[in-house]
Each structure stands twice: as C-alpha cells, then as structure tokens.
C-alpha positions in Angstrom: 61.9 55.6 -10.0 60.2 58.0 -12.4 62.7 57.3 -15.1 61.8 53.5 -14.9 58.2 54.4 -16.1 59.6 56.0 -19.3 60.9 53.2 -21.7 62.7 55.8 -23.8 64.7 57.1 -20.9 65.6 53.6 -19.8 66.7 52.8 -23.4 68.8 55.9 -23.5 70.6 55.0 -20.2 71.3 51.4 -21.5 72.7 52.8 -24.7 75.4 54.6 -22.7 76.4 51.4 -20.8 79.6 49.5 -21.4 79.5 46.5 -23.6 79.6 44.0 -20.7 76.7 45.7 -19.0 74.6 45.8 -22.2 75.3 42.1 -22.7 74.4 41.4 -19.1 71.1 43.4 -19.3 70.1 41.7 -22.5 70.5 38.3 -20.9 68.6 39.3 -17.8 65.7 40.8 -19.9 65.2 37.5 -21.8 61.9 35.9 -20.7 63.6 32.6 -20.6 66.2 33.8 -18.1 65.9 32.2 -14.6 67.7 33.9 -11.6 70.0 31.9 -9.3 67.9 29.9 -6.8 70.6 30.2 -4.0 73.3 32.6 -3.4 75.7 32.3 -0.4 75.6 35.0 2.2 78.2 37.6 1.6 78.6 36.8 -2.0 79.1 39.8 -4.3 76.8 39.8 -7.4 78.6 43.0 -8.4 81.6 40.9 -9.3 79.8 39.7 -12.4 81.1 41.7 -15.4 79.0 44.8 -16.0 76.8 44.3 -12.9 78.2 47.2 -10.8 77.4 49.8 -13.5 73.8 48.6 -13.7 73.4 48.5 -10.0 74.6 52.1 -9.6 72.0 53.3 -12.1 69.1 51.2 -10.8 68.9 48.9 -13.8 69.5 46.1 -11.4 68.5 46.1 -7.7 69.8 44.2 -4.7 69.1 43.8 -1.0 70.3 46.9 0.9 72.7 44.8 2.9 74.4 43.6 -0.2 73.6 40.0 -0.3 71.2 37.9 -2.4 70.8 37.9 -6.2 70.6 41.1 -8.2 67.2 41.4 -9.9 65.9 43.4 -12.8 62.8 45.6 -12.3 59.9 44.6 -14.5 59.8 48.1 -16.1 63.4 47.8 -17.2 62.8 44.3 -18.6 59.8 45.5 -20.6 61.6 48.5 -21.9 64.5 46.4 -23.1 62.3 43.7 -24.6 60.3 46.2 -26.6 56.6 46.0 -27.3 55.3 42.3 -27.3 54.9 40.8 -30.7 51.9 38.7 -31.7 52.3 35.1 -33.0 53.3 34.9 -36.6 50.5 33.6 -38.8 51.5 32.3 -42.2 49.5 34.2 -44.9 48.5 33.6 -48.5 47.0 36.0 -51.0 43.3 35.7 -51.4 40.9 37.9 -53.4 37.5 39.2 -52.1 35.8 37.3 -54.9 37.3 34.0 -53.6 36.2 34.8 -50.1 32.7 35.6 -51.2 32.5 32.5 -53.3 33.5 30.2 -50.5 31.4 32.0 -47.9 28.4 31.8 -50.2 28.8 28.0 -50.6 29.2 27.4 -46.9 26.3 29.7 -45.9 24.0 28.1 -48.6 24.9 24.6 -47.4 24.3 25.4 -43.8 21.0 27.1 -44.5 19.8 24.0 -46.3 21.1 21.6 -43.6 19.6 23.8 -40.9 16.2 23.7 -42.6 16.5 19.9 -42.9 17.4 19.4 -39.2 14.5 21.6 -38.0 12.2 19.8 -40.5 13.1 16.5 -38.9 12.6 17.9 -35.4 9.2 19.3 -36.5 8.1 15.9 -37.7 9.6 13.8 -34.8 10.6 16.1 -31.8 13.8 14.8 -30.1 13.4 13.3 -26.7 15.1 14.8 -23.7 17.3 12.9 -21.3 16.2 12.5 -17.7 19.2 14.6 -16.8 18.3 17.2 -19.4 19.3 17.9 -23.0 19.3 15.9 -26.2 21.5 12.8 -26.0 23.9 11.3 -28.5 21.3 8.7 -29.8 18.8 11.4 -30.7 21.5 13.5 -32.3 22.6 10.6 -34.4 19.0 10.0 -35.5 18.5 13.6 -36.5 21.8 13.7 -38.4 21.0 10.5 -40.3 17.5 11.7 -41.2 18.8 15.2 -42.3 21.9 13.8 -44.0 24.4 16.0 -42.1 27.2 15.7 -39.5 26.8 16.0 -35.7 28.5 19.4 -35.6 25.8 20.9 -37.9 23.0 19.2 -35.8 24.3 20.6 -32.6 24.9 24.1 -34.1 21.4 24.2 -35.5 19.7 23.0 -32.4 21.5 25.4 -30.1 21.0 28.4 -32.4 17.4 27.6 -33.1 16.6 27.2 -29.4 18.3 30.5 -28.7 16.3 32.2 -31.5 13.0 30.8 -30.2 12.4 28.4 -33.1 12.4 25.5 -30.6 11.3 25.1 -27.0 11.0 22.4 -24.3 7.7 20.6 -24.4 7.5 18.1 -21.5 10.1 15.4 -22.1 10.7 16.5 -25.7 12.0 19.6 -27.6 9.5 20.7 -30.2 9.4 23.5 -32.8 7.4 26.6 -32.0 4.9 28.6 -34.1 7.8 30.9 -35.0 9.4 28.0 -36.9 6.5 27.8 -39.3 7.0 31.4 -40.3 10.8 30.9 -40.5 10.5 27.8 -42.7 8.4 29.6 -45.3 10.8 32.5 -45.7 13.8 32.7 -48.1 17.2 31.3 -47.2 18.6 34.9 -47.0 16.0 35.6 -44.3 16.5 32.3 -42.4 20.2 32.5 -42.0 20.5 35.8 -40.2 18.3 34.5 -37.5 20.6 31.6 -36.7 23.8 33.7 -37.2 22.6 36.4 -34.7 21.8 33.6 -32.2 25.3 32.1 -32.7 27.0 35.5 -32.2 25.2 36.1 -28.9 25.1 32.5 -27.6 26.8 32.1 -24.2 28.4 28.8 -25.0 30.1 26.9 -27.8 27.3 25.0 -29.5 29.3 22.2 -31.1 31.2 21.4 -28.0 30.8 17.6 -27.7 33.1 16.7 -24.7 33.5 18.0 -21.2 36.6 18.3 -19.1 36.4 14.6 -18.2 36.1 13.7 -21.9 32.5 12.6 -21.4 29.9 13.2 -24.1 27.8 16.3 -23.6 24.2 16.4 -24.6 22.8 19.3 -26.7 20.4 21.8 -25.2 21.5 20.9 -21.7 20.8 24.3 -20.3 24.4 25.1 -19.3 25.1 28.5 -17.7 26.2 31.3 -19.9 29.9 31.4 -20.4 31.5 34.8 -21.0 34.8 33.1 -22.1 32.9 31.5 -25.0 31.7 34.9 -26.2 35.2 36.3 -25.9 36.6 33.4 -27.9 34.1 34.2 -30.7 34.7 37.9 -30.7 38.5 37.4 -30.4 38.6 35.1 -33.4 36.7 37.5 -35.7 38.8 40.5 -34.4 42.0 38.6 -35.1 40.8 37.8 -38.6 39.7 41.4 -39.3 43.3 42.6 -38.5 44.9 40.6 -41.2 46.4 42.6 -44.1 44.0 43.4 -47.0 44.0 40.7 -49.7 45.6 38.2 -47.3 44.2 35.2 -45.5 45.6 32.6 -43.1 47.2 29.7 -44.9 45.5 27.5 -42.4 42.4 28.8 -40.6 43.6 26.9 -37.5 46.5 29.3 -37.3 44.1 32.1 -36.3 43.6 30.4 -33.0 47.0 31.3 -31.4 46.6 34.9 -32.7 43.1 35.2 -31.2 44.3 33.7 -27.9 47.2 36.2 -27.8 44.8 39.1 -27.9 42.1 37.4 -25.7 44.1 35.3 -23.1 41.0 34.9 -20.8 38.8 33.5 -23.6 37.5 30.0 -23.1 39.6 27.2 -24.6 37.8 23.9 -24.9 39.4 20.7 -23.6 38.6 19.0 -26.9 40.6 21.5 -29.0 44.1 20.4 -30.0 44.8 24.1 -30.9 43.2 27.2 -29.3 39.7 27.9 -30.5 39.7 25.0 -33.1 36.0 24.3 -32.4 35.0 28.0 -32.8 37.0 28.2 -36.0 35.2 25.1 -37.4 31.8 26.7 -36.5 32.8 30.0 -38.2 33.7 28.1 -41.4 30.5 26.1 -41.4 28.4 29.3 -41.1 30.4 31.1 -43.8 31.7 33.7 -41.2 35.3 32.7 -42.2 36.3 31.8 -45.7 39.8 31.0 -47.1 41.3 32.0 -43.8 39.8 35.5 -43.9 36.8 37.4 -42.6 33.8 37.2 -44.9 31.2 39.9 -45.4 28.9 37.9 -43.0 31.6 37.9 -40.4 32.3 41.6 -40.8 28.6 42.4 -40.3 28.6 40.3 -37.1 31.7 42.0 -35.8 30.1 45.4 -36.5 27.0 44.2 -34.8 24.9 45.6 -37.6 21.6 43.9 -38.4 21.3 45.8 -41.7 24.7 44.9 -42.9 24.1 41.2 -42.0 20.8 41.1 -43.9 22.5 42.8 -46.9 25.4 40.4 -46.9 23.1 37.3 -46.7 20.9 38.6 -49.5 24.0 39.2 -51.7 25.7 35.8 -50.9 22.8 33.4 -50.7 20.7 32.7 -53.8 17.0 32.7 -53.7 15.1 29.5 -52.8 14.6 27.1 -55.7 11.0 26.5 -56.4 11.5 23.9 -59.2 13.0 20.4 -59.4 14.4 18.3 -62.2 12.9 14.8 -62.4 14.9 12.0 -63.9 13.8 8.8 -65.5 15.6 6.9 -62.7 12.8 8.1 -60.4 14.8 10.9 -58.8 14.3 14.6 -58.2 17.2 17.0 -58.0 17.0 20.5 -56.5 20.0 22.8 -56.8 20.5 25.4 -54.1 18.1 25.7 -51.2 14.7 24.3 -52.0 11.6 26.4 -51.1 9.5 25.3 -48.2 6.5 24.3 -50.3 8.8 22.2 -52.6 10.3 20.5 -49.6 6.9 19.7 -48.2 5.7 18.2 -51.5 8.8 16.1 -52.2 9.1 14.9 -48.6 5.5 13.7 -48.8 5.9 11.6 -52.0 9.6 10.7 -52.0 12.5 9.9 -49.7 15.3 12.4 -49.3 18.8 11.0 -49.9 21.1 14.0 -49.9 20.9 17.7 -48.9 23.2 20.7 -49.1 24.1 22.7 -52.1 22.1 20.2 -54.1 19.3 18.0 -52.7 18.2 14.6 -54.1 14.9 12.8 -53.5 14.1 9.3 -54.8 10.6 7.9 -55.6 9.6 4.4 -54.7 6.3 2.4 -54.4 6.6 2.8 -50.6 7.0 6.6 -50.8 4.1 7.0 -53.2 1.9 4.7 -51.1 2.8 7.0 -48.1 1.4 10.0 -50.0 -1.8 8.0 -50.9 -2.2 7.0 -47.2 -2.0 10.7 -46.3 -5.1 11.4 -48.5 -3.5 12.5 -51.8 -5.1 11.3 -55.0 -3.1 10.0 -57.9 -4.2 12.8 -60.2 -3.4 15.4 -57.6 0.1 13.9 -57.1 0.9 14.1 -60.9 -0.5 17.6 -61.1 1.5 18.9 -58.1 4.7 17.3 -59.5 4.1 18.7 -62.9 3.7 22.2 -61.4 7.2 22.2 -59.9 8.9 20.3 -62.7 11.6 22.2 -64.6 10.6 20.0 -67.6 8.1 17.3 -68.4 7.5 14.6 -65.7 9.2 11.4 -66.9 6.9 8.6 -68.0 8.4 6.0 -65.5 7.3 8.3 -62.6 3.8 8.5 -64.0 3.7 4.7 -64.4 4.9 4.3 -60.8 2.1 6.6 -59.5 -0.6 4.9 -61.5 0.5 1.3 -60.6 0.8 2.1 -56.9 -2.6 3.8 -56.9 -4.2 0.8 -58.7 -3.3 -1.6 -55.8 -3.8 0.9 -53.0 -6.8 0.1 -50.9 -7.7 -3.2 -52.4 -7.4 -4.7 -48.9 -9.0 -2.9 -46.0 -8.4 -3.5 -42.3 -10.9 -2.5 -39.7 -10.4 -2.3 -36.0 -12.8 -4.4 -33.9 -12.9 -5.7 -30.3 -15.0 -8.7 -31.4 -17.0 -10.0 -34.4 -20.7 -11.0 -34.5 -21.8 -13.4 -37.3 -24.6 -15.7 -37.9 -26.6 -17.5 -40.7 -29.7 -15.2 -40.6 -29.1 -11.7 -42.2 -32.5 -10.5 -40.9 -31.5 -11.2 -37.3 -28.2 -9.4 -37.7 -30.0 -6.5 -39.3 -32.3 -6.3 -36.2 -29.3 -6.4 -33.9 -27.5 -3.6 -35.8 -30.7 -1.4 -35.7 -31.4 -2.1 -32.0 -31.4 1.3 -30.2 -30.2 -0.1 -26.8 -27.3 -1.9 -28.5 -26.0 1.2 -30.2 -23.5 1.8 -27.4 -21.6 -1.4 -28.6 -20.5 0.4 -31.7 -21.8 -2.1 -34.2 -20.9 -1.9 -37.9 -22.0 -4.1 -40.7 -19.3 -5.6 -42.9 -21.5 -8.2 -44.7 -25.1 -9.4 -44.5 -24.1 -12.0 -41.9 -21.1 -10.2 -40.2 -21.1 -7.4 -37.7 -18.0 -5.9 -35.9 -18.2 -4.4 -32.4 -16.0 -1.9 -30.7 -16.8 -3.4 -27.3 -14.9 -6.4 -25.9 -16.4 -9.9 -26.3 -17.6 -10.4 -22.7 -19.5 -7.1 -22.5 -21.0 -7.7 -26.0 -22.2 -11.1 -24.8 -23.7 -9.7 -21.7 -25.5 -6.8 -23.6 -27.0 -9.2 -26.2 -28.2 -11.6 -23.5 -29.7 -8.7 -21.5 -31.8 -7.7 -24.5 -33.2 -11.2 -24.9 -30.8 -12.7 -27.5 -29.0 -16.0 -27.0 -25.5 -15.7 -28.4 -22.6 -18.1 -27.8 -18.9 -17.3 -27.8 -16.3 -18.9 -30.0 -12.7 -19.9 -29.3 -9.8 -18.8 -31.5 -10.2 -21.9 -33.7 -13.9 -21.2 -34.4 -15.4 -23.8 -32.1 -18.1 -23.0 -29.6 -16.8 -22.1 -26.2 -18.4 -24.2 -23.5 -19.1 -22.1 -20.4 -18.9 -24.4 -17.3 -19.1 -22.5 -14.0 -16.0 -23.2 -12.0 -15.7 -22.5 -8.3 -12.7 -20.4 -7.4 -9.9 -22.1 -5.6 -7.0 -20.5 -3.9 -3.5 -22.1 -3.8 -2.4 -23.6 -0.5 -0.5 -20.9 1.4 2.5 -21.5 3.6 1.0 -22.6 7.0 0.9 -19.5 9.3 2.2 -19.6 12.9 -0.2 -21.4 15.1 -0.5 -18.6 17.5 0.6 -15.0 18.1 4.2 -14.3 18.9 3.3 -12.3 21.9 3.5 -14.6 25.0 5.0 -14.1 28.4 8.7 -14.6 28.7 8.3 -17.1 31.6 5.8 -20.0 31.3 2.7 -19.9 33.6 2.1 -22.4 36.4 -0.7 -24.1 34.4 1.5 -24.5 31.3 4.3 -26.0 33.4 2.0 -28.5 35.0 0.6 -29.7 31.7 4.1 -30.0 30.2 5.3 -32.1 33.2 2.2 -34.4 32.8 3.0 -34.8 29.0 6.6 -35.7 29.8 5.6 -38.2 32.4 3.2 -39.9 30.0 6.0 -40.0 27.3 8.4 -41.6 29.8 5.9 -44.3 30.7 5.4 -45.2 27.0 9.1 -45.3 26.3 9.7 -47.6 29.3 7.2 -50.2 28.1 8.1 -49.9 24.4 10.4 -52.6 22.8 14.0 -51.6 22.2 14.5 -50.6 18.5 17.3 -49.0 16.6 16.7 -45.3 15.8 15.6 -44.5 12.3 18.5 -43.5 10.0 18.6 -40.1 8.3 17.4 -40.6 4.7 19.8 -37.9 3.5 23.2 -39.0 4.9 22.6 -42.2 6.8 23.3 -40.7 10.3 20.8 -42.0 12.8 18.6 -39.6 14.8 18.7 -39.9 18.5 15.3 -38.3 19.1 12.1 -37.4 17.2 13.0 -33.7 17.7 16.2 -34.1 15.7 14.3 -35.8 12.9 11.8 -33.1 12.7 14.3 -30.3 12.8 16.5 -32.0 10.2 13.5 -32.1 7.8 13.1 -28.3 7.9 16.5 -26.8 8.8 18.2 -27.8 5.6 21.0 -25.2 5.9 22.8 -26.7 8.9 24.8 -29.9 9.4 23.8 -32.8 11.6 25.8 -31.7 14.5 24.0 -28.3 14.6 20.7 -30.2 14.2 21.5 -32.3 17.3 22.6 -29.2 19.3 19.4 -27.3 18.4 17.2 -30.3 19.2 18.9 -30.6 22.6 18.2 -27.0 23.3 14.5 -27.5 22.4 14.2 -30.6 24.6 16.2 -29.3 27.6 14.9 -25.8 27.5 18.4 -24.3 27.5 19.6 -21.3 25.6 21.5 -21.5 22.3 23.0 -19.0 19.8 21.9 -19.2 16.1 23.0 -17.5 12.9 19.8 -16.4 11.2 19.2 -14.8 7.7 16.1 -12.6 7.6 13.8 -12.2 4.5 15.6 -9.0 3.6 18.9 -11.0 3.3 20.5 -9.5 6.4 22.5 -12.0 8.5 22.4 -11.7 12.3 23.7 -13.6 15.3 21.0 -14.1 18.1 20.9 -15.9 21.4 17.5 -17.4 22.1 16.0 -19.4 24.9 12.6 -20.9 25.9 12.5 -22.7 22.5 9.1 -24.1 21.4 9.1 -26.1 18.2 6.2 -25.8 15.8 7.4 -26.8 12.3 8.3 -25.0 10.1 8.6 -22.3 12.8 10.5 -22.1 16.1 9.2 -19.8 18.9 11.8 -18.4 21.2 12.7 -15.5 23.4 15.3 -13.3 21.5 17.9 -11.8 23.9 18.9 -9.3 21.1 15.4 -7.8 20.8 14.3 -8.7 24.4 11.0 -9.9 23.0 9.3 -13.0 21.7 10.2 -13.9 18.1 9.3 -16.5 15.5 12.1 -18.0 13.4 11.8 -20.1 10.2 13.9 -23.2 10.6 15.0 -23.1 6.9 16.6 -19.7 7.5 18.9 -20.9 10.4 22.4 -21.3 9.0 24.4 -22.2 12.1 23.9 -23.2 15.8 26.5 -22.4 18.5 26.6 -22.6 22.3 25.3 -19.5 24.0 27.7 -16.6 24.4 
C-alpha cells in the first residue's frame, strides 16, 4: 500500500481509468457519499460499472470472500478530493489608514471607559456574591455609573483583575495600590496593561451565559480554559492571513475561518456564529478594525511588548489636561481626560457621558458636594480656571458663589442627649467639672449642653456628683419616675408532676383511688336526678364530667372522639390517638393508664415504651387500640 501514501501516484492511476471508473471514484470520494447500509450475501459489487477495474488496482477494497460493500480507502479519498479548502470569506478593500483610524477610535474609547469603570470601583468597590464573583446587579450599577455597556464592564474587570489592578478584599473586590500608579499614567501606557492581560487570559471575559443559559457572574474564579486561548489566537491568526489591503466584509465571517484552522478552540454557547463574542471583544479593544488585523493586534500576535507599546503610542492620543466650560454649566473633554482632570471634575460636577468625548454637568448639589469635602469657593474657581481652555463662564462662577453663600448656615451636631437649664453659671460649672468630662459635654449656648452619653447614664453621673437633674419626655414635659415592681406574664401551667412514674400503679395508689370512687358513688346515689349539662358549642349533652373537661381542651376532635377518650380515662383501658407534636410531625400512638390533668394527659406510650405527657389540644383523632 505504499502507492496509497503518495497522492500523485494515486492521481496518476486514476487518470488512466476508464470513464465509468473515474465517475464511480469521484462519486465515492465525495464527503456527502454514504455507502449502502445492507448488502445481500453473495451480491457482486463488482457488477457496478467501473467497479472491477478499481478493485483490481486497490482503489476500492472488499472483503476477501467477495461479499459486503466495496469501500474506498481514506488515502485514495483524500488524494481525489485534493487539499481541503478553507471557508470562503467575503472581502472588501480597506486601506491601512482606515484600519488605523478605526482602531484608534476603538482603543481610545475603551481606554476612557476602562478608566471610568475602575474609577467607580475605586470609589465604591463591587460586592461579591456568596457563591463568588460580581453579580448582575453590581455590573449594572457599575455600567450605569461609568456610562458604558456590560460587555465593557466585564472586559475591564476581568483584565484589570488579571493585571493586578484589582483584588479580592473580604466580601468585595477593591482596587490595589498598582491602580493608583496606573490611573495617573497616559492612556497609551494604560491600554497595553489591559491588552496583555486579555491576550493571556484563560477565559472569555465578556461571556455572560453558561451552557444552561444562566447568567454568569464576573470574576467568578473559573478554571483556566485552553480552548479560550486557542479561540483568541486562532482569530488573530485567521485575520493575519487575509490578503494585504483586504478586510472581511463582515467581521463575524472571520469566525468560521478561525474555527476551520482551530477546530478544538472553545465555542461559547451564547454565540450564534463561531467566536462571535471573541470577535466583539477584539473590535472593542481595537485589535480588529474594518474586518482586518490592526497594528495592536499584530503586536499581540507577535507577542512583542515593544511593538505593542509603540502601536498604542502611535494610535492613542495623549491625555487631555484641559476642559471647555459652557455657559449651560457643562464641561466637555475630548479624548481621554487626564487623571487629575477627572478627579477635579468628578469632585465638583456629575459625569453624564464618557468615551471619545466626556461630559460633566455642574449643579448646586455637585458644588455643595465639593464644599462638603472641604473645598473652599475661591479654590474651586481657581482650580477650574487652571484647567479651562478659555475663560470660566460667568454662570458657573455665580453658581459656585450662590451655593457657598448658603452652605453651612445650618449645622447639625450629633448628641445622645441634651442638658439645658435656666442658670448659665450652673451649666458652666457642669461643663467644667473634671469628673463629668467622660460624658463628652459640649456647650452650644449659655443654657444648652450636648452630651455624647445616653440619657440614663448622664442622669446617673450628674446625680452621683450631687446634682439633681430631671429627665424630659419627647414633648418637653418632665418625666415622672415612679418605681414599678416587675411582673411576669402568666405562663402556661406546667405539668403537675414529673413524667417519670412506674408503669403499674402501686398498692397505696390503688387503695386511695378505690376509696375516692366509693365516695363518688355514694354522692351520686343520694344526689337528685338531673339532666346532664348541654355542650355549649353544639348542644350535645355530656354524659360525664370527664367528657366536659376533655371537650373544653381537646378542640381538634369531634364529640364521638371526646366520649371515647373520656371512657378510656374513666375505665383505665387503652386507646389509640393521632397526635401532632410541637415540631409539626404527626404520629399514631397507643396509650394506656390514662391520668387526666388538664390541659395535659399522662399516659404510658406503647410506641416509646415509657411515660409521656400529651397536650389535649394536640390530639387530632381517637381510635380503638390496635
């Protein structure tokens, strides 16, 4: 079979075959061809036109006994099919300048958005779920504050965490000291840090759904996935092999081409086309532009740190250190704002948009926030004037002055209680008392002191030092302090005795019980004949006092069950009850030796083989003993 391993020799043999044989071999070499599933024993596949010639030369093979379908060796099929062709990707002309322009815009926007996302996280670190990671609610909060979509938020968080700009801090994810250095650098120095982290990340950062279509948290600590790395490298490799000056008409068409060269790369379940999520990430980062590989992508594919830094410095403009202030109380910064400019504008205004151009809006609330943080009105105007591309508009100056004029006119002090009186000298003495200094007294007016100590402790301390203060109620009246003796609420009556008693009555107990029964019989014999008292609930008369007592407590059972239980108590016979314990579990128990002590029933439980106490209200049914 050496000639089968040489495609040229196989093609030469086929070229000499008759027309019927060539037609047959072409049909058999087609990937869509399916051999016959069943062939009768003794059938002759060689009867097919052209089959015998192919069988004699080994282009088709058959079982040595001459039955079964004739099959084509894989080497022959591959030789006839020729080298496999990659998927056809529609291309359009694209110039390097167009690629650079689009890549620059995308990279600049992501650098600004990434800085905004991490700035929000530095101010309010996102909380982690109990199961780990940052959930959808926190992602939405960060995206709303940073004015960017969830894909950018996920991409920034994952790459920043991989680069060491963020780390887990208890139940939150906070920025690290490395972030402060990163935030103060130029955009061309920030972006390579995130790009390198994306290139080496063992997952697809913007993946939002799992195989069951459930939402995935960000920073969940998933294991490294080699297939995700292969998808990223396969995509950039496929884009690098496009003809010069050509780009994919639709960037999504690069997915099948990359999948053809990297069939084992990870394809996410959320992707309608192969590698759609990775392609979207590459476009957001400026790695792909106009369906072609950008200089940033070429530097990543070459794994060259120097080329990546040079490409970012060439494509990303320097950070903008000035802003244009409008008379409509807005500030506009084109490009990526510098870190100091962002800090200033965030402290005195509210950011509305970010990206290639960022917009801040001033308001009384935002200026008051800056004043609350310790900024003075004159320093705010001086700082804004230092970063203004032109003169600061007069409406903005008026806003700062008017807000500062009303700022601090009302002051609020924290106090646990207030001490006031009609004698300023007495309050001065109390405020200067050395032994009362632990109360944290502060004078607000000649007749008013505030204390950091709660009212009761302040009262006790003043009385200990010989003063005679009185307490006030919320409406300002004097609180009268009448001593009240503590009283406890009446508890449920406990069982009259311990549940542990012998299973059989003693001789003394039996004698006493017989004497009580004899006395009761004597009283009943001499008593006048009266009708039994009717049941107040349903009008059914009670035959004995035991029935009446049980009916008053065992409210879950009908009158027939009450009568049966009363008979078991009076006669000392066994009975079966359905009982619901305090835990809610329902059991069936046979009990004997019943002793009624409302609201409890003492009995010997055959199930537990021990003395038990049952609450009458928890008995739900009474039956004859099993």
